[in-house]
N, C-alpha and C positions, 0 to 999 in steps of 0.2 A: 546606538542604531545606525545602520547605513541607510542611504538613501534610495536603496533599490527598489523599495515599495514604490516609490513615485514613478518608476519605469515600467509598471505592470499594466499601463494603460487604464481601460475602463472596465477591466474584468471584475464581474461582480460575484461569481461563483467558481468553484473548483468541483466539476462533476465528472470529469475524467481528464486523460492527458492527451487525447487525440486532436484537441484544438490547441495545444501548446505549440509554440515556436521555440526554437533552441535558445534564443535570448531569455526567454522567461524561466526557462530551466536554470540558467546561470543566475538570473536574478534571485530565485527562491534559494538557490544554494549558497549565494553570498549572503542573503539574509540569515538563513540558517547558520551560518558560520558565526555571525554576530549574536544569534540566540544561544548557540553553544557556549559562547563566552559568558553571557549571562547566567547559564546554568552551572557554570563553574565557579561562581561567586559564593562566598560564605552565605550570602543571602540572596537566594536565586529568584529576585522578584523586581520588576521594574513597573512603573506606572503607566505604561505605554497604552492599554486599553482600559484604563480607569473610566467608569461610566458605560462601558459596553456590556450588555448582557449577552451571553453565549449559552444556547440550550442545547444539551446533547440528547438528542431524540433517538434512542436505540430500540429499534423493533425486533432485534436478534441479539442474542446473548454475545458478549465480548468482555475480555479482559484487557489485553494490550491496547487495543485502540480507544476504548472508552477512557480507560485512566489515563492515557498518554493525552488525549484532548483535554481532559479536566486539568492534568498538571499543566499543560501548555497555556490554558486560558487563566489559571490562577498566577501563573508566573508573571503573566503580563497584567495582572491587577483586574482582570475583567470579573463581572459577577457570573458565576456558574450555576446554571439549573439543570439538573440530570432528570431526564423524563425517561420512563421505561413503560412500553406499551402495555404489559402486563398488569401494572398497577394504576391505569388510566382509564379514561371513558372509551378507549379503544375496544375494551372488553364488552362494553355496553352497545357497540355498533357505531361508534363514532368514526367518519372517514378521516383519511389522511388530509385532505384539503381543510375539513373543518377544524382538525387539531392544529394545523399550521396557522390557520386564521386567529384560533384562540390564542396560541403562542404570541403572534404579533401583537394581538390586542393587550397581552400581558407585558409587553415591552421587549420581546426578543429582537436582538439586532443581527445574531448570526444564529442560524440552525446546521448543527451537525447532525446529520442523518446516516443511520444504518437501517437498511430495509431488506426484507427477503426477496421483494419483487423488483426485478430488472427495471430501470427507468423511474423508479419513485422519486430520486432527487431531481430529475427534470420536471416531474409535476409540481413539486414543491416550489422550485424555483419560479415557475410560472404564476404562483399565487402568494409569493412572499417578497416583500419590497427590500428585505435585507440581503445578507450574503448566505450561500448554501454550501456547505462543503459536504462532499460525499464520502462517508465513512464505510462504504461497501454497500453494493446494491445488487442482490442475486447473483447471478453468474456474470454480470456485466463488467463492473469497474471497481477498483479500489485505488483510486489516484493517490491518496497520501501515502500508501504502502509502497506504491510504484516509486514515488520521489524519494521516500527514506531509503529504499533498496538502492536506487541510483546514486543517491548522496554518499551511501556507505561505501560503494564501489569507487566512487570518485576520491573519497578521502585516502583510500589506500592506493589506488592504481593511477590517480591523476586523470589524465584524458579518457574519456569513454570512447572516443571514436577509435575503431580499430579492434577493440578487447573482443574476446570471444566469450559468451555467456551461455552456458548450458541449463536449461530450465527441465527439471525431471520430475515427472509425475502425471497427476490428472490435469492435464492442459486443458481439455475441452470443457471442463465445468469451472474454471479457476478465473476468478475476477482478478486476482493479483497477478496472474500470468498475462492476462489482456493489458492491464495497466502498465506493466513492465515492458511489454512488447512496444507500445506505443512510445513510451519514453526512451528506451534503449534504441530503437531503430531510428528516431528523429534525432538522436544524438550520435548516430554513426556505429553503433556497436553491431557486431555479428551475433546472431542468436540462433542457438540450436535447441529444438524442441525434442524431448525424449521421453518415451514412455510407451505402454501397450497400445496397438493401433486403435483400440476400442476407446481409450482415454485421450488420445491426441487427436485422431481423424487424420483425414487425406492431407498430404503435403499441400496439394492445390488449394484447399481451404485457407491455409494461413499464408502461403506464398503470394496468393492473389491479393492479399491486403497489405502485408507487411514487407518492406524490402529487407535484404539481408538476413533472411530466415530461411533456415534449413530444418527439415523434419528427419530425425534419426530413430528408429526403433530398437537399436542395440545401444545398450548405456557404454559398454566399453569403447566403441568406435565414436559415440558422440563426446566423450569426455577427455579423448585424447587432446593434450595440448591446451585445455580449457584455462581461462583466467579466473572465471567465477563458475560454481557449480550451485545452483539454487534447487532444493528439494521442496516439493510441495506435499503439502498434508494430503494423505489418502483417507478419504471418507468411506466408512465401513459400508455405506449404502450402495456404493458402486459394486461390490461384489454381490450383495443381496438383489441388485436389479439386473444381474447376468453379465456386466460388463468386465468382470475378471472371473477366471475359472476358480481360483483360490486364493486366499491371502499368502499362503505359503509360496505359491508360484510367482507372486508379484515380489515378495521378498527376495526370492533366488535370483531374479532378473533385474531387479531395478533398486533394489536398496543401496544406498552410498555407504559403501565399506572403506575401510583403510586401503585395501588392495585396489579398489577401483579409483579412489582419489589419487593415488599414486600415479595414475595414467595422466592426470591433469599437470598443468605447468607447476613447477616448484613454488611459486608464489601465489598459486591459486587460493581465491577466497571460497569458504564454505558459508551457504547462506540458507536461511529457511525463515518464512514469514510468520511461522507459529500458528497455532499450536502443534507441537511435534509429536508424532507417534514413533518414539525411539524403538528400534528394532523392526519397524516396518518401512519406512521410506528413507530412514537414516539411522546408522548404527550409533550407540551410545558414544563409542570412541570417537566418531567423526564429529559428533555434536559438540563435543567438548575438547577437540583438538586445537592446537595453536593456530591453525588456519581458520577456526570458526569465528566468524564475526556476528553471531546470532544474537548475543546478549548486546553487542553494539548496535544492531538494528533497532532494538527496542529504545535504547537510549537516544538515538539519532531521531527517532520518531518524535520525541518531545520538541527538539529544536526544529524540525521540518514543520510540525504543526503549530508552533509558535510563529514561525515565519509567515505562513500561510495566513492565520488569524490577524497577524499585524498588517499584511499586506492588503487584505480585504476590508479590515474594520478600524485600521488606524486613522484613516481620514475623519471619520465620525468622532473619535476620541479627541482628536486635535482641533475640532470644529468648536 
């Protein structure tokens, strides 16, 4: 283990990346490097969080994030409790605050929360004395996804400052895009947002908040010379709500194909937070090409989440 966790100050929660400073990103990434070494061992487990109870409270369906957090906690020897709203007293009308108080009374030290309502992790953090990790809240934020995405870029490209990252798709409704924007711009990357105007919004909306961000509605123009191209999942309800004329039109204009990827830099990385709609936002050929690091993103997610769990809860385990 490195000593990076000791430099994270008095941070109790990770709710988004908007309040991170560049030094904290570096501390998390250094700790993740150490965790990646643990995961590469024949027995990928250390006693760092023995005695710590981590509750994965998921109010929305999830595969990658939920299993990744579970693997991360178990690799650190924490006690893991998986909570799903559909099989709990939530269906009887129990409020989120009451649920959290119950979890704390049962010995929870860390709550990993995914919730459909934006801001839910902030509410939990007000009523829980332990650590809260946001695993995705509504359209607002997905900080651990943002961290693992940037960590993956860093492992391949080195310095984040100055790289050109293109994010393609439904930007306006994407919590992944927002957390990536906070992290990438704080670390000095240039970000281009691309997609239909109805799914991106006006340039002024983004440029007023984030430095080094540009909006481009033509994929061929956006992708030229890019170091990273990240496609976002297109949710079918966007067409049903009238934000898209047809799915075929979206595929024609914004699907990431080999021909479009060829316009990016030769070393460009292909990324996707998952789950993918192959043939819609990304072609099967691009999803599995040599430049794709999509599976590596999933693997790196375990190391990043191990790092955060250790940095937030490690002091209790050592007490």
